C-alpha positions as CSV (number, residue, x, y, z in Angstrom):
1,M,34.7,2.2,11.2
2,I,32.1,1.9,13.9
3,K,33.7,2.3,17.3
4,D,30.7,1.7,19.7
5,S,31.2,-1.4,21.7
6,C,28.6,-4.2,21.4
7,A,26.0,-4.1,24.2
8,T,25.4,-7.8,24.0
9,P,27.8,-10.8,24.2
10,A,29.4,-11.9,21.0
11,R,27.0,-13.9,18.8
12,P,27.7,-16.0,15.7
13,F,26.3,-13.2,13.4
14,D,29.1,-10.9,14.7
15,A,31.5,-12.9,12.5
16,V,29.9,-11.3,9.5
17,A,31.0,-7.9,10.7
18,G,34.6,-8.8,9.7
19,G,36.2,-7.5,12.9
20,L,34.2,-4.2,13.1
21,A,32.5,-3.5,16.4
22,M,28.7,-3.8,16.5
23,P,26.8,-0.6,17.4
24,A,25.8,0.0,21.1
25,W,22.1,-0.3,20.2
26,T,22.4,-3.9,18.9
27,A,20.7,-5.3,22.0
28,D,17.7,-3.0,21.5
29,F,17.7,-4.0,17.8
30,V,17.6,-7.7,18.6
31,V,14.8,-7.2,21.1
32,A,12.8,-5.2,18.6
33,A,13.3,-7.9,15.9
34,T,12.1,-10.5,18.4
35,T,9.0,-8.4,19.3
36,A,8.2,-8.0,15.6
37,A,7.9,-11.8,15.1
38,N,5.2,-12.7,12.5
39,D,3.5,-9.3,13.0
40,V,3.5,-7.2,9.8
41,N,2.7,-3.9,11.5
42,A,5.4,-4.5,14.1
43,A,7.9,-5.5,11.4
44,L,7.1,-2.2,9.5
45,D,7.6,-0.2,12.7
46,F,10.9,-2.1,13.3
47,A,12.1,-1.4,9.8
48,E,11.2,2.3,9.9
49,R,12.8,2.7,13.4
50,F,16.2,1.1,12.4
51,G,16.4,1.4,8.6
52,N,18.3,4.7,8.6
53,D,20.7,3.4,11.3
54,L,22.0,0.5,9.2
55,P,25.4,1.6,7.7
56,M,25.1,2.2,4.0
57,P,26.8,-0.5,1.8
58,G,30.2,0.4,0.6
59,G,30.6,3.0,3.3
60,G,33.2,1.2,5.4
61,A,30.9,-0.8,7.6
62,T,29.2,-3.1,5.2
63,G,29.9,-6.1,7.4
64,V,28.1,-4.4,10.3
65,R,25.1,-3.8,8.0
66,W,25.0,-7.5,7.0
67,A,25.6,-8.6,10.6
68,L,22.5,-6.6,11.7
69,L,20.4,-8.1,8.9
70,A,21.6,-11.5,10.0
71,A,20.8,-10.7,13.6
72,A,17.2,-9.8,12.6
73,G,16.9,-13.0,10.6
74,E,18.1,-15.0,13.6
75,Q,15.2,-13.7,15.6
76,D,12.5,-13.6,12.9
77,L,12.7,-13.8,9.2
78,S,9.5,-11.8,8.5
79,A,11.1,-8.9,10.4
80,A,14.3,-9.4,8.5
81,R,12.5,-9.5,5.2
82,V,10.8,-6.2,5.8
83,L,13.9,-4.5,7.1
84,E,16.0,-5.7,4.2
85,A,13.6,-4.4,1.6
86,H,13.1,-1.0,3.4
87,S,16.8,-0.5,4.0
88,D,17.7,-1.5,0.5
89,A,15.4,1.2,-0.9
90,L,17.0,3.7,1.4
91,A,20.5,2.6,0.2
92,V,19.4,2.9,-3.5
93,L,18.1,6.4,-2.9
94,H,21.3,7.3,-1.0
95,E,23.4,6.0,-3.9
96,S,21.3,8.1,-6.3
97,G,21.9,11.3,-4.2
98,A,18.2,11.6,-3.3
99,P,17.4,12.8,0.3
100,P,16.3,10.2,2.9
101,P,12.5,9.9,2.6
102,P,10.0,9.4,5.4
103,G,7.7,6.3,5.7
104,T,8.2,2.7,4.8
105,W,9.6,1.6,1.4
106,G,9.9,-1.4,-0.8
107,V,11.6,-2.2,-4.1
108,F,9.5,-3.7,-6.9
109,A,11.8,-4.8,-9.7
110,A,10.3,-8.2,-10.7
111,E,9.1,-9.0,-14.2
112,A,6.7,-11.6,-15.4
113,A,5.3,-12.8,-18.7
114,G,2.0,-11.2,-19.8
115,V,2.4,-8.0,-17.7
116,R,4.4,-4.8,-18.3
117,L,4.8,-1.4,-16.7
118,D,5.7,1.5,-18.9
119,A,6.9,5.0,-18.1
120,D,5.7,8.1,-20.0
121,E,8.3,10.8,-19.6
122,S,6.9,13.1,-22.3
123,G,5.2,15.4,-19.8
124,A,5.5,16.6,-16.3
125,P,5.3,14.7,-14.1
126,T,6.4,11.3,-15.4
127,T,3.6,8.7,-15.2
128,L,3.5,5.0,-15.0
129,T,0.9,2.8,-16.6
130,G,0.6,-1.0,-16.5
131,T,1.1,-3.8,-14.0
132,K,4.0,-4.7,-11.7
133,P,4.0,-8.3,-10.4
134,W,5.4,-9.7,-7.1
135,C,5.1,-6.5,-5.0
136,S,5.6,-7.5,-1.4
137,L,3.4,-5.7,1.1
138,A,2.4,-3.1,-1.4
139,G,-0.9,-2.6,0.4
140,S,1.0,-1.8,3.7
141,L,3.9,0.4,2.5
142,D,4.0,4.1,2.0
143,S,6.2,4.3,-1.1
144,A,8.2,2.1,-3.4
145,L,11.0,2.2,-5.9
146,V,9.6,0.6,-9.1
147,T,11.3,-0.4,-12.3
148,A,9.4,0.4,-15.5
149,H,10.2,0.3,-19.2
150,A,11.4,3.6,-20.6
151,G,12.2,3.2,-24.2
152,A,14.7,0.5,-24.8
153,E,15.8,0.3,-21.1
154,R,14.3,-0.1,-17.7
155,R,14.4,2.8,-15.3
156,L,13.8,3.2,-11.6
157,Y,11.0,5.5,-10.3
158,A,9.9,6.5,-6.8
159,V,6.1,6.2,-6.4
160,N,3.7,7.1,-3.6
161,L,1.7,4.0,-3.1
162,H,-1.2,6.0,-1.5
163,D,-1.8,7.7,-4.8
164,A,-5.4,7.3,-6.1
165,A,-3.9,6.0,-9.4
166,V,-2.4,2.9,-7.7
167,R,-4.4,-0.2,-7.2
168,V,-3.1,-3.2,-5.3
169,D,-4.7,-6.6,-5.9
170,P,-5.9,-8.4,-2.8
171,P,-3.4,-11.2,-1.9
172,S,-6.0,-13.9,-2.4
173,R,-3.6,-16.1,-4.4
174,W,-0.8,-15.9,-1.7
175,V,-1.1,-19.4,-0.2
176,A,2.5,-19.6,1.1
177,R,3.1,-21.3,4.4
178,G,6.5,-19.5,4.7
179,L,6.6,-15.7,5.2
180,A,2.8,-16.1,5.2
181,K,2.1,-12.5,6.2
182,I,4.6,-11.0,3.9
183,T,2.2,-11.2,1.0
184,S,3.0,-10.4,-2.6
185,A,0.5,-9.3,-5.2
186,P,0.4,-7.4,-8.5
187,V,0.1,-3.6,-8.4
188,H,-1.7,-1.7,-11.2
189,F,-0.7,1.8,-12.2
190,A,-3.0,4.1,-14.2
191,G,-1.1,7.2,-15.1
192,T,0.5,7.3,-11.7
193,P,2.9,10.2,-11.0
194,A,6.5,9.0,-10.5
195,T,9.9,10.5,-9.9
196,P,12.8,9.1,-11.9
197,V,15.7,7.8,-9.8
198,G,19.0,7.5,-11.7
199,E,19.4,7.3,-15.4
200,P,17.8,4.6,-17.6
201,G,19.5,1.3,-16.9
202,W,21.3,2.7,-13.8
203,Y,19.4,0.5,-11.2
204,L,20.6,-2.8,-12.7
205,R,24.1,-1.6,-13.7
206,R,25.1,0.0,-10.5
207,S,27.4,-1.9,-8.1
208,G,24.9,-1.6,-5.3
209,F,22.6,-4.0,-7.0
210,A,25.1,-6.8,-6.3
211,W,25.7,-5.5,-2.8
212,G,22.0,-5.6,-2.1
213,G,21.8,-9.2,-3.3
214,M,24.5,-10.2,-0.8
215,G,22.6,-8.4,2.0
216,V,19.7,-10.8,1.2
217,A,22.1,-13.7,1.7
218,A,22.9,-12.3,5.2
219,C,19.2,-12.6,6.1
220,W,19.2,-16.2,4.9
221,Y,22.3,-16.8,7.0
222,G,20.6,-15.3,10.1
223,G,17.6,-17.5,9.6
224,A,19.8,-20.6,9.5
225,L,21.5,-19.4,12.7
226,G,18.1,-19.6,14.4
227,L,17.8,-23.3,13.3
228,L,21.3,-23.9,14.6
229,N,20.2,-22.6,18.0
230,S,17.3,-25.0,18.0
231,L,19.6,-27.9,17.1
232,R,22.1,-27.0,19.8
233,H,19.3,-26.9,22.4
234,F,18.2,-30.4,21.2
235,A,21.7,-31.8,21.2
236,T,22.9,-30.4,24.6
237,G,23.1,-33.2,27.1
238,R,22.4,-36.0,24.7
239,A,24.8,-38.9,24.8
240,G,26.5,-40.4,21.8
241,E,28.2,-39.0,18.7
242,L,25.2,-38.6,16.5
243,A,23.9,-35.4,18.1
244,G,27.4,-33.9,17.9
245,L,27.6,-34.9,14.2
246,H,24.5,-33.0,13.3
247,V,25.7,-29.9,15.1
248,G,29.2,-30.2,13.5
249,I,27.8,-30.4,10.0
250,V,25.6,-27.3,10.5
251,D,28.3,-25.3,12.4
252,A,30.9,-26.0,9.7
253,A,28.5,-24.9,6.9
254,L,27.4,-21.7,8.6
255,H,31.0,-20.9,9.7
256,G,31.9,-21.0,6.0
257,A,28.9,-18.8,5.1
258,A,29.9,-16.2,7.7
259,A,33.5,-16.2,6.5
260,V,32.4,-15.6,2.9
261,L,30.0,-12.8,3.9
262,A,32.7,-11.1,6.0
263,Q,35.3,-11.4,3.1
264,A,32.8,-10.0,0.7
265,A,31.9,-7.1,2.9
266,T,35.6,-6.2,3.2
267,A,35.9,-6.3,-0.6
268,V,32.8,-4.1,-1.0
269,D,34.3,-1.5,1.4
270,A,37.7,-1.7,-0.3
271,G,36.3,-0.9,-3.7
272,A,37.1,-4.4,-5.0
273,A,33.5,-5.4,-5.7
274,D,32.4,-2.8,-8.2
275,G,31.0,-3.5,-11.7
276,P,31.6,-7.1,-13.0
277,A,33.7,-8.0,-10.1
278,G,30.8,-7.3,-7.7
279,A,28.4,-9.2,-9.9
280,L,30.6,-12.3,-9.8
281,L,31.2,-11.9,-6.1
282,A,27.4,-11.8,-5.4
283,L,26.8,-14.9,-7.4
284,R,29.5,-16.7,-5.4
285,V,28.4,-15.4,-2.1
286,R,24.7,-16.2,-2.6
287,A,25.6,-19.7,-3.9
288,V,27.7,-20.5,-0.8
289,V,25.2,-19.1,1.7
290,A,22.2,-20.8,0.0
291,D,24.0,-24.1,0.0
292,A,24.8,-23.7,3.7
293,V,21.2,-22.8,4.5
294,E,19.8,-25.8,2.6
295,R,22.3,-28.0,4.3
296,T,21.1,-26.6,7.6
297,I,17.4,-27.1,6.9
298,R,18.1,-30.7,5.8
299,Q,20.4,-31.6,8.8
300,V,18.2,-30.0,11.4
301,G,15.2,-31.9,9.9
302,H,17.2,-35.2,10.2
303,A,18.2,-34.5,13.8
304,L,14.9,-33.3,15.2
305,G,12.5,-35.4,13.2
306,P,8.8,-34.5,12.6
307,A,7.8,-33.5,16.1
308,P,8.8,-29.8,16.1
309,L,7.5,-29.4,12.6
310,A,4.1,-30.6,13.9
311,F,3.9,-29.2,17.4
312,D,6.4,-26.3,17.7
313,E,4.8,-23.3,16.0
314,Q,8.0,-21.1,16.1
315,H,10.2,-23.8,14.7
316,A,7.8,-24.9,12.0
317,R,7.3,-21.2,10.9
318,R,11.1,-20.6,10.8
319,V,11.7,-23.6,8.6
320,A,8.9,-22.6,6.3
321,D,10.0,-19.0,6.2
322,L,13.6,-19.9,5.4
323,E,12.6,-22.5,2.7
324,L,10.7,-19.8,0.9
325,Y,13.1,-16.9,1.4
326,V,16.2,-18.9,0.2
327,R,14.3,-19.6,-3.0
328,Q,15.3,-16.0,-4.0
329,H,18.4,-17.9,-5.0
330,H,17.4,-19.6,-8.3
331,A,19.4,-22.8,-7.6
332,E,20.8,-24.4,-10.7
333,R,19.9,-21.4,-12.9
334,D,22.0,-19.1,-10.7
335,L,24.8,-21.7,-10.5
336,A,24.8,-21.9,-14.3
337,E,25.1,-18.1,-14.5
338,L,28.0,-18.2,-12.1
339,G,29.7,-20.9,-14.3
340,R,29.2,-18.8,-17.4
341,T,30.5,-15.7,-15.7
342,V,33.6,-17.6,-14.5
343,L,34.3,-19.1,-18.0
344,T,34.0,-15.7,-19.7
345,A,35.9,-13.7,-17.1
346,D,39.3,-12.3,-17.9
347,P,41.7,-14.7,-16.2
348,S,44.1,-11.8,-15.5
């Protein structure tokens, strides 16, 4: 349990910590996240500065980890997105028993039709050949954990992205208005040296995969808190019940999301979210938080109208960032998977 007292007044994201005290450096962390707003280099510096300080998931302070991710998201979703990916890579390496590495890290595990990345483990070192899609900030990071096909399974590998056998496509197709500077592009590997991390299939089977997915949901929650702050500012001092109605709807939704995240963090630390139980919990948590975020976006839009979307750069960017980020939840597809998992689960 973290014993340091929080250096800032209690904030809504503290609820995610599940009763654990936030670290003494939380105030510096929040300032740094604010300073990194929409600046990729500053966001990378922020992630490298604080990534190793976030408690490891499953280590007794998972709620604090998620509360810090939420705090970053409340200030700036680009900063939170970079921190989440970097700290997730560190958590994966920690879980594998590898020493903490220097530099900035990402995790590239997406698959797409028409492209494939294969590992050749027949010699020393292992090499990767092929293309990996959807690699966020690959041209700006130092290293990455990359999944590649190794026989019948996928395996995780650590790769130096500065290696001459790595080529990152220019992000010319990245036209997103949300997370506009957190560009994603394919990365091509041509016999690139790589270090295996874990056994074949380990990356997707490990409990930490589900825990990391819930950490992403904490970032979504934080981004929605930023919109709630804008809504509260708008509603303060306005007469009539309508302004209060908008605030009430959003506050209730985000209170529920915070409670679910805090409960899940407690389960992770108690060893009650391992294996299939963790996978089911992650599906539930992400569904609840995504629904709360989408409700927040809709309700804030109804309350504030078009003016801030047209004339307030920070608000418009936050809405666009959050709309894109929360699409990491695959909506009805993930809900269908949740339903199938519930129906096939052992009722005992």
